[in-house]
N, C-alpha and C positions, 0 to 999 in steps of 0.2 A: 504493500500500500504506500503510494507516494503522497506525503502530507506536506502542506505548507503551514507552518506553525507560527501564528501571530500572537505574541505575548506582551502584556503590559507589565513591565517590571515594577510599577508603582502600586499594583493591586495588593489586596490585603492578605494573600496567601503566605504561609510560612515557607513554602517551597520556592526555590529560586527558578528563574527561567531555565537555567542549565539542568536543574534536577527534573523539571517537567519534561524537557526535551529528552533526557536520558530515559525517563519512564516510557515515552512514546517509542523510542528505539528498542528498549527491552521487550516491548510488545510486538516487535517485528516490523515496524514501519521504517521507511526511508524518509528522513525529515530534513527540510530546509527551514531555518528559524528566521523570523523577521520581527521588527517592531510593530506595534499596533497600527501605525499609519502607513505601512508599506504594503498595502494590499495589492497594488498594481504590480510591484516587483514580485510579490508572492505568486500572483497568477501567471507571471511570465515563466515560472518553473513548470507549468502545466501539471498541477497537482490533481490527484483524484479527489482530494478532499481538503477543504480549508478547516484548520483547527484554530480556535481563538481562546486564549486564556486571559481573563480579566473580569472586571466588574460589569454590571448591567449596562453602564454607559459605553463600554468598549464593544459590546456585542453587535449592535444593530448595523453599524457601518460595514462590518465584515459580512454579516448576513446579507445585506443588500448587494454587496459585491459578488458573493457566492451565487445569489439568485440570478444576477445579470449574466454571470459567466456559465451558469448551468452546472455548477459543481455542488457536491454535498457540503454541509456544514456540521462540524462537531464543536461542542462547547466544554471547556474546562472552567468551572466556576471558581474564580480565585479573587473575587472582590470582597466587599464587606457584607452586603446583604444577600447577593445571589438570588434575587427574586425570580429571575427567569428560570433558572435551573429547578427551583422549588416548584414553580408552576407547571412545568412540563415533565417532572419526575426524573430529572437527571441526577446522577450521583453527586452528593455534596463533597465527598472526599476527592481531592484533586487527583490522587493516584488512580483511584477507581475510574474517574472520568477520563484520564489519559488512556487507560486500557480500553475503555469503550470507544474512544475516539479512533484508536488504532485498529480495533478488531470488530467493531460493531457492523452489523449488516442490515438492521431494520431501520427504515427511514420514515419519518412522519412529516407530512406536508403541512406547513404552517403559513399563516398570512403574515405579510409584512405591512406595517402601518407607517404612515408618513405624516409629519407636520410640515406642510410645504414640501421641500425637498429632503428634509431631515428624517431619516428612517428611525423607527423605534419598534421594539418588540413587546413591551409590557404596557405602559400607560403614559399619557400626558395629563398632568394634573395642574389645575389652577386653584388659587385660594390658599387654604391652610397648608396643604402639602408643599407648596412652593415656599411658603414662609418657614415651615418646619425644616425643609432640606437646607435652606439658607442658614438657619440657626444651628443645624447639626454639622455643617460643613467642617468647621475647625475642630470638631470633637471626635471625628471618626477614627483618626489614627490612635487616639488614646483610649477611646471607649468602645469601639466597634459598633455593633448593632444597637447598643444602649443609647448611642448618640441620637438615633432616630426617635426613640421613645421620649428622650428629654426634649428634643426639638419639637415634637408633636404636642407634648404637654404644655410647653411654653406658648406655642402658637394658639392652642385652644383657650388659654387664659387671657392673653393680651391682644391677639390679632383681631382686626376688624374684618367683616365680610367684604367680598369683592362685588362690584357691580358688573353684571355680565349679561350677555345675550348669547343664546345657544340655539343654533338651527341644525336640524338633521334632515338631510335630503331635501332641503329647501323649505321645510316646515319649522316654525318656531316651537321649540320645546320649552324654553324658559327665557324670561326676561325680567331682571330684577336683581336683588341682592342674594348672594349665596355664600355659604361657607366653603364649598368645594365644587369644582367641575372636573370630572374625569372622563377622558376619552380612552377606551381600553381595547387592547388586543388580547394579551393573556389575562389582564386584570390585576396582576400582582405588583405590589409596591411596598415601600416602607418597612422592609425586613419582617414580613409576615402578615401584612394587611392585604386587602384585595377587594375587588368587586366582581360580581358574576360576569364572566365573559368566556367566549370560546374562540381561541386563536386559529381555528380551522374551519370556521363557518362562512368566511368571505365577507364578514360585516364587522363594523366597529360597535362597541357597546358604550353608551353615554349615560353617565350618572351625575345628577345635580343634587347636592344637599342644600336645600333652601335655608336662607338665614332665618333665624328665629331665636328663641331663648337659648342662651349659651349652655344651659343645663342639658338641653336635648343632645348636645354634642357627645355626652356620655353614652347615650343609646346608639348614636351613629357610630361612635368609635368602637363600641363592642361589635356592632354589625360588620364594620370593616375588618376587624381582627378575625371574625368568623367567616369572612367572605360572603356574607349574606345581608347586605345592607338594602337591597332592593325590596320594596314593599313596606319599609318602615315609614312612619309619619314624616312628612316633609322631604321625601325623596322622590325625584322624577327620574325615570329611566326611558331609554329608547335605543333602537338599533338602526344602523344605516350604513351606507357606503361612503357618504361624505358628511362631515360635521364641520360647521363654522362656529368659532367661539371668539367673542370679544370680551376683554377683561379690563376693568379699571379698579385699582392700579394694575399695571401689566405684570406678567410673570408666569411662566409655565415651568413645571418640573417634568422633564422628558427623560424617562428611564434614569433618573438620578442626576441628569445634567440640567443646570438652570439656564433658561432661555428668557431673556428680558424683553419680551415682545407683548404687545397688547392684543394682537389678532392672530388667529391660527386657523388654517384650513387643513382638515385632516382627511386623509383618504387611505384606502387599503388595497393591497395587491394580493388577491386570493391565492393561496397555495404556492406562494413564490419561493419559500424557503424549504429546502430538503434537509431536515435535521436528523442526525443520527441519534437514535434513542435506544437501540437494543441490538 
Protein backbone atom coordinates (compact mmCIF):
# COMPACT_ATOMS: atom_id res chain seq x y z
CA UNK A 1 0.00 0.00 0.00
CA UNK A 2 1.45 3.36 -1.11
CA UNK A 3 0.59 6.04 1.42
CA UNK A 4 1.11 9.79 1.43
CA UNK A 5 1.20 10.72 5.11
CA UNK A 6 0.36 14.31 6.05
CA UNK A 7 1.03 15.00 9.72
CA UNK A 8 0.61 18.10 11.87
CA UNK A 9 3.57 18.15 14.31
CA UNK A 10 1.74 20.61 16.58
CA UNK A 11 -1.22 18.32 17.30
CA UNK A 12 -1.90 17.00 20.77
CA UNK A 13 -0.70 13.40 20.36
CA UNK A 14 2.15 12.10 22.51
CA UNK A 15 3.50 10.22 19.49
CA UNK A 16 5.89 12.11 17.22
CA UNK A 17 5.47 12.25 13.43
CA UNK A 18 8.45 9.89 13.17
CA UNK A 19 6.81 7.38 15.51
CA UNK A 20 3.55 7.50 13.59
CA UNK A 21 5.36 7.02 10.29
CA UNK A 22 7.23 4.06 11.75
CA UNK A 23 3.92 2.48 12.81
CA UNK A 24 2.58 2.80 9.26
CA UNK A 25 5.73 1.17 7.90
CA UNK A 26 5.53 -1.66 10.46
CA UNK A 27 2.02 -2.29 9.19
CA UNK A 28 3.40 -2.96 5.72
CA UNK A 29 2.94 0.39 3.99
CA UNK A 30 5.32 2.30 1.75
CA UNK A 31 5.20 5.85 3.15
CA UNK A 32 6.05 9.36 1.98
CA UNK A 33 5.69 11.90 4.81
CA UNK A 34 4.65 15.54 4.34
CA UNK A 35 3.54 18.54 6.36
CA UNK A 36 -0.20 19.24 6.65
CA UNK A 37 -0.07 21.99 4.00
CA UNK A 38 1.80 19.94 1.39
CA UNK A 39 -1.15 18.07 -0.05
CA UNK A 40 -0.28 18.85 -3.68
CA UNK A 41 3.24 17.47 -3.21
CA UNK A 42 1.71 14.45 -1.51
CA UNK A 43 -0.57 13.77 -4.46
CA UNK A 44 2.38 14.05 -6.84
CA UNK A 45 3.65 10.76 -5.36
CA UNK A 46 0.52 9.04 -6.79
CA UNK A 47 -0.51 7.41 -3.51
CA UNK A 48 -3.23 4.82 -3.18
CA UNK A 49 -4.38 6.57 -0.02
CA UNK A 50 -3.91 9.88 1.79
CA UNK A 51 -3.36 9.51 5.53
CA UNK A 52 -3.75 12.60 7.70
CA UNK A 53 -2.71 12.90 11.35
CA UNK A 54 -3.89 15.94 13.25
CA UNK A 55 -6.79 17.62 14.98
CA UNK A 56 -10.21 18.23 13.48
CA UNK A 57 -9.13 21.49 11.87
CA UNK A 58 -6.39 19.68 9.92
CA UNK A 59 -8.60 17.00 8.40
CA UNK A 60 -11.04 18.73 6.05
CA UNK A 61 -8.55 20.31 3.61
CA UNK A 62 -6.90 16.91 3.14
CA UNK A 63 -10.30 15.25 2.79
CA UNK A 64 -11.25 17.76 0.10
CA UNK A 65 -8.02 17.12 -1.79
CA UNK A 66 -8.53 13.35 -1.55
CA UNK A 67 -12.07 13.74 -2.89
CA UNK A 68 -10.91 15.84 -5.83
CA UNK A 69 -8.10 13.40 -6.64
CA UNK A 70 -10.32 10.34 -6.26
CA UNK A 71 -8.16 8.64 -3.64
CA UNK A 72 -9.12 7.16 -0.30
CA UNK A 73 -8.65 9.00 2.99
CA UNK A 74 -7.48 7.55 6.31
CA UNK A 75 -7.42 9.52 9.57
CA UNK A 76 -5.09 9.25 12.56
CA UNK A 77 -6.76 11.35 15.29
CA UNK A 78 -3.93 13.19 17.02
CA UNK A 79 -5.55 16.44 18.10
CA UNK A 80 -7.08 17.59 21.37
CA UNK A 81 -10.77 16.77 20.87
CA UNK A 82 -10.80 14.39 17.87
CA UNK A 83 -14.54 14.87 17.37
CA UNK A 84 -14.53 13.53 13.81
CA UNK A 85 -12.94 10.21 14.77
CA UNK A 86 -15.45 9.82 17.61
CA UNK A 87 -18.38 10.60 15.33
CA UNK A 88 -17.49 8.02 12.67
CA UNK A 89 -16.16 5.33 15.01
CA UNK A 90 -12.45 5.45 14.20
CA UNK A 91 -9.88 4.21 16.75
CA UNK A 92 -8.89 6.86 19.28
CA UNK A 93 -5.48 5.29 19.88
CA UNK A 94 -3.09 6.67 17.26
CA UNK A 95 -1.21 3.39 16.82
CA UNK A 96 -4.42 1.46 16.22
CA UNK A 97 -5.46 4.19 13.79
CA UNK A 98 -2.14 3.88 11.94
CA UNK A 99 -2.63 0.14 11.55
CA UNK A 100 -6.13 0.72 10.20
CA UNK A 101 -4.81 3.39 7.80
CA UNK A 102 -2.24 0.96 6.40
CA UNK A 103 -4.30 -2.23 6.27
CA UNK A 104 -7.99 -1.28 6.24
CA UNK A 105 -10.11 -2.33 3.28
CA UNK A 106 -13.64 -1.15 4.13
CA UNK A 107 -14.53 2.35 2.91
CA UNK A 108 -17.43 4.57 3.98
CA UNK A 109 -18.65 7.31 1.65
CA UNK A 110 -19.13 10.56 3.59
CA UNK A 111 -20.36 14.00 2.59
CA UNK A 112 -18.03 16.98 2.47
CA UNK A 113 -19.45 20.28 3.71
CA UNK A 114 -18.23 23.74 2.79
CA UNK A 115 -18.55 27.27 4.11
CA UNK A 116 -17.96 29.10 0.86
CA UNK A 117 -14.81 27.40 -0.40
CA UNK A 118 -13.65 26.31 3.08
CA UNK A 119 -14.27 22.57 3.60
CA UNK A 120 -15.35 21.05 6.90
CA UNK A 121 -16.35 17.61 8.14
CA UNK A 122 -18.09 18.17 11.47
CA UNK A 123 -19.87 21.49 12.08
CA UNK A 124 -19.82 25.23 11.64
CA UNK A 125 -21.10 26.96 14.78
CA UNK A 126 -22.02 30.57 15.46
CA UNK A 127 -22.84 32.14 18.80
CA UNK A 128 -21.75 30.53 22.08
CA UNK A 129 -19.49 27.84 20.53
CA UNK A 130 -17.50 30.54 18.73
CA UNK A 131 -17.05 32.46 21.96
CA UNK A 132 -16.24 29.25 23.88
CA UNK A 133 -13.58 28.20 21.37
CA UNK A 134 -12.04 31.66 21.48
CA UNK A 135 -11.90 31.54 25.30
CA UNK A 136 -10.48 27.98 25.29
CA UNK A 137 -7.81 28.64 22.66
CA UNK A 138 -4.98 29.55 25.02
CA UNK A 139 -5.82 26.76 27.48
CA UNK A 140 -5.79 23.69 25.21
CA UNK A 141 -2.10 22.91 25.56
CA UNK A 142 -2.25 22.95 29.35
CA UNK A 143 -5.73 21.52 30.00
CA UNK A 144 -6.62 19.42 26.95
CA UNK A 145 -10.34 18.79 26.51
CA UNK A 146 -11.10 20.45 29.86
CA UNK A 147 -10.39 23.75 28.12
CA UNK A 148 -13.54 23.28 26.00
CA UNK A 149 -15.65 22.75 29.13
CA UNK A 150 -14.25 25.84 30.82
CA UNK A 151 -14.69 27.95 27.70
CA UNK A 152 -18.27 26.75 27.31
CA UNK A 153 -19.17 27.46 30.93
CA UNK A 154 -17.72 30.95 30.79
CA UNK A 155 -19.58 31.74 27.58
CA UNK A 156 -22.87 30.46 28.97
CA UNK A 157 -22.53 32.80 31.94
CA UNK A 158 -21.30 36.03 30.36
CA UNK A 159 -21.86 35.95 26.58
CA UNK A 160 -24.78 37.66 24.86
CA UNK A 161 -26.95 36.09 22.14
CA UNK A 162 -26.18 36.78 18.50
CA UNK A 163 -28.59 38.39 16.06
CA UNK A 164 -28.98 36.02 13.16
CA UNK A 165 -30.87 35.11 10.04
CA UNK A 166 -30.89 31.50 8.88
CA UNK A 167 -32.23 30.35 5.51
CA UNK A 168 -32.37 26.72 4.40
CA UNK A 169 -32.80 26.01 0.67
CA UNK A 170 -34.18 29.53 0.26
CA UNK A 171 -36.75 29.39 3.07
CA UNK A 172 -36.29 31.36 6.29
CA UNK A 173 -35.85 29.01 9.24
CA UNK A 174 -35.14 31.66 11.87
CA UNK A 175 -34.64 35.38 12.21
CA UNK A 176 -33.88 36.99 15.56
CA UNK A 177 -31.65 36.48 18.59
CA UNK A 178 -30.10 33.05 19.20
CA UNK A 179 -27.62 31.48 21.56
CA UNK A 180 -26.26 29.18 18.89
CA UNK A 181 -26.53 28.37 15.19
CA UNK A 182 -25.10 25.06 14.00
CA UNK A 183 -24.70 23.82 10.43
CA UNK A 184 -23.78 20.16 10.75
CA UNK A 185 -22.24 17.39 8.69
CA UNK A 186 -21.25 14.74 11.28
CA UNK A 187 -22.72 16.99 14.01
CA UNK A 188 -19.83 16.46 16.46
CA UNK A 189 -18.01 19.31 18.24
CA UNK A 190 -16.71 20.55 21.57
CA UNK A 191 -14.93 17.37 22.74
CA UNK A 192 -18.06 15.29 23.16
CA UNK A 193 -21.04 17.49 22.27
CA UNK A 194 -23.12 17.18 19.15
CA UNK A 195 -26.35 17.60 17.25
CA UNK A 196 -28.29 14.96 15.36
CA UNK A 197 -26.82 14.64 11.87
CA UNK A 198 -25.98 12.04 9.26
CA UNK A 199 -22.80 12.70 7.29
CA UNK A 200 -23.81 10.25 4.56
CA UNK A 201 -27.30 11.51 3.63
CA UNK A 202 -26.31 14.27 1.20
CA UNK A 203 -27.84 17.00 3.37
CA UNK A 204 -26.77 19.51 6.00
CA UNK A 205 -28.54 19.59 9.36
CA UNK A 206 -29.31 23.01 10.83
CA UNK A 207 -29.96 23.65 14.54
CA UNK A 208 -30.84 27.01 16.08
CA UNK A 209 -31.01 27.51 19.85
CA UNK A 210 -33.30 30.49 20.28
CA UNK A 211 -32.33 33.14 22.81
CA UNK A 212 -34.35 33.09 25.99
CA UNK A 213 -33.80 32.61 29.69
CA UNK A 214 -30.14 31.87 30.37
CA UNK A 215 -31.25 29.08 32.71
CA UNK A 216 -32.61 27.17 29.70
CA UNK A 217 -29.03 26.80 28.49
CA UNK A 218 -28.61 24.09 31.13
CA UNK A 219 -31.27 22.00 29.36
CA UNK A 220 -29.80 22.75 25.96
CA UNK A 221 -26.28 21.97 27.17
CA UNK A 222 -27.38 18.58 28.46
CA UNK A 223 -29.07 17.89 25.14
CA UNK A 224 -25.93 18.79 23.23
CA UNK A 225 -23.78 16.55 25.41
CA UNK A 226 -26.23 13.70 24.77
CA UNK A 227 -26.42 14.51 21.03
CA UNK A 228 -30.19 14.89 21.24
CA UNK A 229 -31.00 18.59 21.40
CA UNK A 230 -33.60 18.47 18.63
CA UNK A 231 -37.15 18.63 19.96
CA UNK A 232 -36.27 20.56 23.11
CA UNK A 233 -38.08 23.84 23.83
CA UNK A 234 -36.62 26.79 21.94
CA UNK A 235 -34.81 24.64 19.36
CA UNK A 236 -35.40 24.99 15.60
CA UNK A 237 -34.15 22.29 13.21
CA UNK A 238 -34.14 21.78 9.46
CA UNK A 239 -32.22 19.90 6.76
CA UNK A 240 -31.17 21.03 3.32
CA UNK A 241 -28.49 21.22 0.67
CA UNK A 242 -27.79 24.95 1.04
CA UNK A 243 -27.83 27.05 4.21
CA UNK A 244 -27.28 30.81 4.43
CA UNK A 245 -26.43 32.35 7.81
CA UNK A 246 -25.89 35.98 8.81
CA UNK A 247 -24.55 36.76 12.30
CA UNK A 248 -24.13 39.94 14.35
CA UNK A 249 -21.57 40.06 15.88
CA UNK A 250 -19.65 37.98 13.33
CA UNK A 251 -17.81 34.76 14.02
CA UNK A 252 -18.02 31.05 13.15
CA UNK A 253 -16.24 28.09 14.71
CA UNK A 254 -15.60 25.76 11.77
CA UNK A 255 -14.23 22.39 12.92
CA UNK A 256 -12.40 24.20 15.71
CA UNK A 257 -11.00 26.94 13.47
CA UNK A 258 -12.22 30.49 14.18
CA UNK A 259 -13.53 32.38 11.14
CA UNK A 260 -14.28 36.07 11.78
CA UNK A 261 -16.98 36.54 9.14
CA UNK A 262 -20.56 37.79 9.42
CA UNK A 263 -22.06 35.76 6.58
CA UNK A 264 -21.70 32.18 5.48
CA UNK A 265 -23.12 30.14 2.62
CA UNK A 266 -22.98 26.43 3.39
CA UNK A 267 -23.20 23.66 0.81
CA UNK A 268 -22.59 19.92 0.71
CA UNK A 269 -20.91 17.51 -1.70
CA UNK A 270 -22.70 14.18 -1.23
CA UNK A 271 -20.50 11.10 -0.83
CA UNK A 272 -17.37 12.96 -1.82
CA UNK A 273 -15.01 11.43 0.76
CA UNK A 274 -14.00 7.76 0.67
CA UNK A 275 -12.99 7.19 4.32
CA UNK A 276 -11.21 4.02 5.44
CA UNK A 277 -13.16 2.67 8.43
CA UNK A 278 -12.44 -1.06 8.66
